[in-house]
MIDOSE-1310 file (N, C-alpha, C; in nm, 2 decimals, decimal comma, always signed):
residues 130
mvpl	+0,09/-0,12/-0,02/+0,03/-0,04/-0,01/+0,08/+0,12/+0,02; +0,20/+0,12/+0,06/+0,29/+0,25/+0,05/+0,34/+0,29/-0,05; +0,35/+0,19/-0,16/+0,43/+0,23/-0,24/+0,31/+0,29/-0,35; +0,20/+0,23/-0,33/+0,08/+0,33/-0,44/+0,07/+0,43/-0,36
lvlv	+0,08/+0,46/-0,25/+0,05/+0,60/-0,20/+0,17/+0,71/-0,21; +0,30/+0,63/-0,21/+0,42/+0,77/-0,22/+0,40/+0,83/-0,38; +0,36/+0,70/-0,46/+0,31/+0,71/-0,60/+0,21/+0,80/-0,66; +0,12/+0,84/-0,58/-0,03/+0,86/-0,60/+0,00/+1,04/-0,51
sgci	+0,03/+1,06/-0,40/+0,10/+1,14/-0,38/+0,21/+1,27/-0,40; +0,27/+1,20/-0,46/+0,41/+1,21/-0,53/+0,33/+1,31/-0,64; +0,23/+1,20/-0,75/+0,24/+1,25/-0,86/+0,14/+1,43/-0,82; +0,01/+1,40/-0,72/-0,04/+1,49/-0,67/+0,03/+1,59/-0,66
eilf	+0,17/+1,62/-0,57/+0,23/+1,71/-0,54/+0,31/+1,78/-0,68; +0,33/+1,71/-0,75/+0,41/+1,75/-0,85/+0,32/+1,81/-0,96; +0,20/+1,80/-1,00/+0,09/+1,86/-1,04/+0,05/+2,01/-0,98; +0,05/+2,00/-0,84/+0,02/+2,08/-0,78/+0,13/+2,21/-0,78
gvta	+0,26/+2,17/-0,78/+0,37/+2,23/-0,76/+0,36/+2,29/-0,87; +0,36/+2,26/-0,99/+0,35/+2,28/-1,13/+0,24/+2,41/-1,12; +0,09/+2,35/-1,08/+0,06/+2,45/-1,07/+0,03/+2,59/-1,03; +0,12/+2,59/-0,91/+0,15/+2,70/-0,85/+0,27/+2,79/-0,88
mltp	+0,32/+2,73/-0,91/+0,45/+2,81/-1,02/+0,40/+2,88/-1,10; +0,33/+2,82/-1,21/+0,28/+2,86/-1,38/+0,15/+2,97/-1,34; +0,05/+2,90/-1,24/-0,06/+2,98/-1,28/-0,09/+3,02/-1,11; -0,01/+3,09/-1,05/-0,03/+3,07/-0,87/-0,17/+3,18/-0,87
dmvv	-0,24/+3,27/-0,96/-0,35/+3,31/-0,92/-0,46/+3,21/-0,94; -0,43/+3,11/-1,06/-0,55/+3,03/-1,04/-0,59/+2,95/-0,89; -0,44/+2,95/-0,81/-0,43/+2,86/-0,68/-0,58/+2,94/-0,59; -0,50/+3,12/-0,60/-0,61/+3,17/-0,50/-0,74/+3,15/-0,58
egvg	-0,77/+3,14/-0,66/-0,91/+3,16/-0,71/-0,95/+3,05/-0,67; -0,91/+2,96/-0,68/-0,90/+2,82/-0,65/-0,97/+2,80/-0,50; -0,91/+2,85/-0,42/-0,92/+2,88/-0,29/-1,10/+2,95/-0,24; -1,10/+3,07/-0,30/-1,19/+3,12/-0,25/-1,14/+3,29/-0,27
gaha	-0,99/+3,26/-0,30/-0,95/+3,44/-0,29/-0,99/+3,51/-0,39; -0,92/+3,65/-0,34/-0,97/+3,76/-0,44/-0,84/+3,74/-0,52; -0,85/+3,89/-0,59/-0,66/+3,88/-0,67/-0,58/+3,91/-0,60; -0,42/+3,86/-0,56/-0,37/+3,85/-0,48/-0,22/+3,94/-0,57
dlat	-0,20/+4,01/-0,45/-0,07/+4,10/-0,47/+0,04/+4,03/-0,54; +0,13/+4,07/-0,58/+0,28/+4,06/-0,61/+0,31/+3,95/-0,50; +0,32/+3,95/-0,37/+0,42/+3,91/-0,27/+0,34/+3,78/-0,29; +0,17/+3,79/-0,27/+0,13/+3,65/-0,22/+0,14/+3,54/-0,34
lsli	+0,18/+3,61/-0,47/+0,20/+3,55/-0,59/+0,33/+3,50/-0,57; +0,37/+3,55/-0,50/+0,55/+3,52/-0,49/+0,58/+3,38/-0,41; +0,46/+3,42/-0,30/+0,50/+3,29/-0,20/+0,46/+3,18/-0,25; +0,32/+3,18/-0,33/+0,24/+3,11/-0,37/+0,36/+3,00/-0,48
rllg	+0,41/+3,09/-0,55/+0,53/+3,01/-0,65/+0,66/+2,94/-0,58; +0,66/+3,01/-0,47/+0,75/+2,93/-0,35/+0,67/+2,81/-0,30; +0,57/+2,81/-0,28/+0,50/+2,64/-0,24/+0,50/+2,55/-0,35; +0,46/+2,64/-0,45/+0,47/+2,54/-0,58/+0,60/+2,43/-0,59
vatf	+0,71/+2,53/-0,54/+0,85/+2,50/-0,58/+0,86/+2,39/-0,49; +0,82/+2,41/-0,36/+0,85/+2,32/-0,27/+0,77/+2,17/-0,33; +0,64/+2,20/-0,35/+0,60/+2,07/-0,31/+0,59/+2,01/-0,46; +0,66/+2,10/-0,53/+0,70/+2,02/-0,65/+0,85/+1,92/-0,63
glgi	+0,94/+1,97/-0,56/+1,03/+1,91/-0,51/+1,00/+1,79/-0,39; +0,95/+1,74/-0,35/+0,85/+1,69/-0,26/+0,83/+1,56/-0,36; +0,72/+1,59/-0,47/+0,66/+1,49/-0,52/+0,76/+1,41/-0,61; +0,87/+1,53/-0,67/+0,98/+1,48/-0,76/+1,10/+1,37/-0,65
gall	+1,10/+1,42/-0,53/+1,14/+1,28/-0,45/+1,11/+1,18/-0,41; +0,99/+1,20/-0,33/+0,85/+1,06/-0,37/+0,91/+1,00/-0,52; +0,88/+0,99/-0,63/+0,89/+0,98/-0,74/+1,05/+0,92/-0,76; +1,13/+0,96/-0,76/+1,27/+0,96/-0,72/+1,30/+0,81/-0,61
grnw	+1,22/+0,85/-0,52/+1,22/+0,69/-0,45/+1,18/+0,59/-0,50; +1,11/+0,61/-0,54/+0,99/+0,49/-0,61/+1,09/+0,40/-0,74; +1,16/+0,50/-0,81/+1,26/+0,45/-0,89/+1,35/+0,36/-0,89; +1,42/+0,45/-0,74/+1,51/+0,40/-0,65/+1,56/+0,26/-0,65
aaat	+1,37/+0,26/-0,55/+1,34/+0,11/-0,56/+1,32/-0,01/-0,66; +1,31/+0,01/-0,74/+1,30/-0,04/-0,86/+1,43/-0,09/-0,93; +1,53/+0,03/-0,92/+1,67/-0,04/-0,97/+1,70/-0,10/-0,93; +1,67/-0,05/-0,75/+1,81/-0,17/-0,66/+1,73/-0,29/-0,58
gdyh	+1,62/-0,27/-0,57/+1,54/-0,40/-0,53/+1,50/-0,38/-0,40; +1,56/-0,27/-0,32/+1,53/-0,28/-0,20/+1,42/-0,19/-0,16; +1,25/-0,28/-0,17/+1,19/-0,21/-0,10/+1,12/-0,15/+0,02; +1,26/-0,25/+0,08/+1,24/-0,19/+0,26/+1,31/-0,08/+0,24
mayg	+1,39/-0,02/+0,21/+1,46/+0,11/+0,23/+1,37/+0,24/+0,20; +1,32/+0,18/+0,05/+1,23/+0,28/-0,01/+1,09/+0,31/+0,00; +1,03/+0,17/+0,10/+0,91/+0,21/+0,14/+0,87/+0,19/+0,33; +0,97/+0,11/+0,41/+0,93/+0,13/+0,51/+0,97/+0,23/+0,58
lgsy	+0,95/+0,20/+0,75/+0,93/+0,30/+0,86/+1,06/+0,43/+0,80; +1,19/+0,36/+0,77/+1,30/+0,51/+0,73/+1,34/+0,50/+0,60; +1,20/+0,53/+0,54/+1,16/+0,57/+0,37/+1,21/+0,67/+0,35; +1,24/+0,80/+0,35/+1,22/+0,90/+0,34/+1,15/+0,95/+0,28
aais	+1,09/+0,89/+0,15/+1,00/+0,96/+0,08/+0,88/+0,94/+0,15; +0,91/+0,79/+0,16/+0,74/+0,77/+0,25/+0,71/+0,85/+0,43; +0,79/+0,88/+0,45/+0,77/+0,92/+0,57/+0,78/+1,08/+0,58; +0,84/+1,17/+0,46/+0,87/+1,31/+0,38/+0,73/+1,28/+0,41
lavy	+0,63/+1,20/+0,27/+0,55/+1,27/+0,27/+0,41/+1,24/+0,35; +0,40/+1,14/+0,45/+0,34/+1,11/+0,57/+0,33/+1,20/+0,66; +0,45/+1,29/+0,71/+0,47/+1,42/+0,76/+0,35/+1,55/+0,69; +0,42/+1,55/+0,54/+0,35/+1,62/+0,50/+0,22/+1,64/+0,52
nila	+0,14/+1,54/+0,46/+0,00/+1,54/+0,49/-0,03/+1,56/+0,60; +0,01/+1,46/+0,72/-0,02/+1,45/+0,84/-0,04/+1,62/+0,87; +0,05/+1,74/+0,85/+0,08/+1,82/+0,88/-0,06/+1,97/+0,81; -0,02/+1,87/+0,70/-0,13/+1,99/+0,56/-0,26/+1,99/+0,62
apvl	-0,35/+1,84/+0,65/-0,43/+1,84/+0,65/-0,52/+1,98/+0,78; -0,48/+1,96/+0,87/-0,52/+2,03/+0,99/-0,51/+2,20/+0,96; -0,39/+2,24/+0,87/-0,32/+2,36/+0,85/-0,45/+2,40/+0,70; -0,54/+2,34/+0,62/-0,59/+2,37/+0,51/-0,75/+2,35/+0,59
lfga	-0,79/+2,23/+0,69/-0,90/+2,28/+0,74/-0,92/+2,40/+0,87; -0,80/+2,42/+0,90/-0,84/+2,51/+0,97/-0,88/+2,65/+0,88; -0,78/+2,66/+0,77/-0,85/+2,77/+0,67/-0,98/+2,70/+0,64; -0,98/+2,64/+0,59/-1,12/+2,63/+0,57/-1,26/+2,65/+0,64
iqtg	-1,25/+2,61/+0,79/-1,32/+2,70/+0,88/-1,35/+2,84/+0,91; -1,19/+2,88/+0,88/-1,23/+3,05/+0,93/-1,26/+3,10/+0,78; -1,23/+3,08/+0,70/-1,28/+3,15/+0,55/-1,41/+3,06/+0,47; -1,48/+2,93/+0,51/-1,55/+2,88/+0,41/-1,49/+2,87/+0,28
sqgl	-1,41/+2,82/+0,28/-1,35/+2,83/+0,11/-1,32/+2,64/+0,06; -1,43/+2,66/-0,04/-1,47/+2,51/-0,10/-1,31/+2,43/-0,14; -1,23/+2,52/-0,23/-1,12/+2,45/-0,26/-0,98/+2,40/-0,11; -1,05/+2,51/+0,01/-0,98/+2,46/+0,12/-1,00/+2,32/+0,15
wagg	-1,16/+2,35/+0,22/-1,22/+2,20/+0,22/-1,18/+2,10/+0,17; -1,16/+2,10/+0,02/-1,09/+1,96/-0,04/-0,99/+1,91/-0,03; -0,88/+2,04/-0,02/-0,78/+2,02/-0,03/-0,72/+1,97/+0,13; -0,81/+2,02/+0,24/-0,78/+1,96/+0,40/-0,81/+1,83/+0,34
llhg	-0,93/+1,76/+0,34/-0,99/+1,65/+0,35/-0,88/+1,56/+0,23; -0,86/+1,57/+0,11/-0,79/+1,49/+0,04/-0,62/+1,49/+0,12; -0,56/+1,61/+0,20/-0,46/+1,55/+0,27/-0,49/+1,46/+0,39; -0,64/+1,51/+0,49/-0,63/+1,41/+0,55/-0,66/+1,26/+0,53
vial	-0,77/+1,23/+0,41/-0,73/+1,06/+0,39/-0,64/+1,06/+0,32; -0,50/+1,08/+0,32/-0,35/+1,04/+0,27/-0,33/+1,04/+0,38; -0,32/+1,13/+0,43/-0,24/+1,10/+0,59/-0,29/+1,01/+0,66; -0,41/+0,96/+0,68/-0,45/+0,82/+0,74/-0,44/+0,75/+0,67
lfil	-0,41/+0,75/+0,55/-0,37/+0,66/+0,50/-0,25/+0,56/+0,49; -0,14/+0,64/+0,48/-0,03/+0,67/+0,53/+0,01/+0,63/+0,69; -0,05/+0,64/+0,78/-0,04/+0,60/+0,92/-0,05/+0,48/+0,95; -0,23/+0,42/+0,84/-0,21/+0,29/+0,87/-0,09/+0,25/+0,82
alvr	-0,08/+0,24/+0,70/-0,03/+0,17/+0,60/+0,13/+0,15/+0,70; +0,17/+0,25/+0,75/+0,36/+0,21/+0,81/+0,31/+0,18/+0,98; +0,20/+0,22/+1,02/+0,17/+0,13/+1,13/+0,19/-0,04/+1,09; +0,08/-0,03/+1,03/+0,08/-0,21/+1,01/+0,21/-0,25/+0,95
rr	+0,32/-0,19/+0,87/+0,40/-0,26/+0,87/+0,54/-0,26/+0,99; +0,49/-0,23/+1,13/+0,61/-0,28/+1,25/+0,60/-0,39/+1,27
């Protein structure tokens, strides 16, 4: 289950990262915001760079596992790809949900719930591996 979670979460982060880097105004509008100033758009681009990097790291971890055959290191409790994606999703869910409660943004609700589901799946998968 962890390899699939790493793949799905990594692809979602790459897609979001590219979107945020190229069209940060669309990200702002997607969470119900008004037109953002240049500083806000720059921060959203930076968020895009970070999530893109996280997604690339996850997919490189998958490729490394396939090339070396060391699936325990790639996806086990010591896996950097799995642990970093799990921590990211566990922390992203409450941040987005708190923002959704404050603003009522449908985009933040959707993002928070998506991250929450992925976080729970990572927790279940990593706990089962112990």
